Every structure is written in structure tokens, then in C-alpha cells.
C-alpha positions as CSV (number, residue, x, y, z in Angstrom):
1,P,-2.2,20.7,-2.4
2,N,-3.5,20.9,0.3
3,I,-4.5,17.7,1.8
4,Y,-6.9,18.7,4.4
5,Q,-8.6,20.3,1.6
6,T,-11.3,17.7,2.0
7,E,-14.3,19.5,0.1
8,Q,-14.3,20.1,-3.9
9,I,-12.8,23.6,-4.7
10,L,-14.2,23.9,-8.3
11,Q,-17.5,23.7,-9.1
12,V,-18.8,20.3,-11.4
13,N,-22.3,20.2,-12.8
14,G,-23.3,23.7,-10.3
15,R,-22.3,21.3,-7.4
16,H,-19.4,21.1,-4.6
17,N,-20.1,17.3,-2.8
18,D,-21.5,14.3,-3.3
19,L,-20.6,14.6,-7.6
20,S,-22.7,12.1,-9.6
21,A,-21.4,10.2,-12.6
22,D,-24.0,12.5,-14.3
23,D,-22.8,15.7,-13.0
24,I,-19.5,14.2,-15.1
25,A,-21.6,13.9,-18.1
26,T,-23.3,17.0,-18.0
27,E,-20.3,19.0,-16.6
28,G,-18.3,17.0,-20.2
29,L,-21.1,18.0,-22.2
30,N,-20.6,21.7,-21.3
31,F,-17.3,21.0,-22.9
32,G,-18.4,19.5,-26.4
33,L,-17.5,15.6,-24.8
34,P,-20.6,13.7,-25.6
35,A,-21.8,11.5,-22.1
36,P,-20.5,8.3,-23.1
37,R,-17.3,9.8,-23.2
38,S,-17.3,11.2,-20.3
39,K,-18.6,8.4,-18.2
40,K,-15.6,6.6,-20.4
41,I,-13.2,8.8,-18.8
42,M,-14.0,9.1,-15.8
43,A,-14.3,5.0,-15.3
44,D,-10.8,4.9,-16.5
45,V,-10.0,7.0,-14.2
46,L,-11.7,5.7,-11.4
47,E,-9.6,2.7,-12.0
48,K,-6.5,4.6,-11.7
49,L,-7.5,6.0,-8.4
50,A,-8.4,2.2,-7.6
51,V,-4.8,1.6,-6.3
52,W,-4.5,4.7,-4.6
53,Q,-3.0,3.2,-1.0
54,T,-0.6,1.5,-2.8
55,V,0.8,4.4,-5.0
56,F,1.0,6.1,-1.8
57,T,3.1,3.2,0.0
58,A,5.2,3.2,-2.6
59,C,6.7,6.7,-2.6
60,R,6.2,6.2,1.2
61,V,3.8,9.3,1.9
62,P,3.7,9.2,5.7
63,E,0.6,7.2,7.2
64,S,-0.6,10.4,9.2
65,H,-1.5,11.7,5.8
66,T,-2.7,8.4,4.4
67,G,-5.0,7.6,6.9
68,S,-6.4,11.6,7.2
69,L,-7.1,11.1,3.4
70,R,-8.7,7.9,3.5
71,D,-11.7,8.0,4.2
72,N,-12.3,11.2,2.0
73,I,-11.2,9.5,-0.9
74,A,-13.8,6.5,-0.6
75,R,-16.3,8.5,0.2
76,R,-15.5,10.4,-3.4
77,L,-14.6,7.3,-5.3
78,S,-17.9,5.7,-3.9
79,T,-20.2,8.5,-4.9
80,L,-19.0,8.5,-8.5
81,R,-19.1,4.6,-8.7
82,Q,-23.1,4.9,-8.0
């Protein structure tokens, strides 16, 4: 993947940016998932993503890449946690 691609490439609920839990739930409905199921999946994914920096360190991802991604990932995670 292009680590410098900072915007969402695919649309979720017709949007590219600043996605919310409601956007994920609506998109899930489009694929036949009830909103509670979509939100549960999102919560599970967010839980796993919470340790991304630990995984990057363990995998020896260069700090130059980690630093470039840090703000972008933090912004996206905070938006989805709302």
C-alpha cells in the first residue's frame, strides 16, 4: 500500500473523509448487516487497531514511516470512536 495516501480511496456511505460509526453502520446495512452487528465489527477492529504502534515496532517498520502515519491514523481512529 501507499503509506502516503492519506485519504480514503473507497467511499463508505457515499463519503471519502471523516467517516463515523453511523457511516459504517449504514454501509453495513447496504450489505445486509444489521446496525448493531456493523458497530460490533467496528468495535472489534478498533480494539485491534489500538495497538498498531506496538505491531509496527515489533515488525521493525522504520520510524520515518510510522511518524508519517501517526497523525493520520490517530485522526481516523478518533473519528470512528465518536
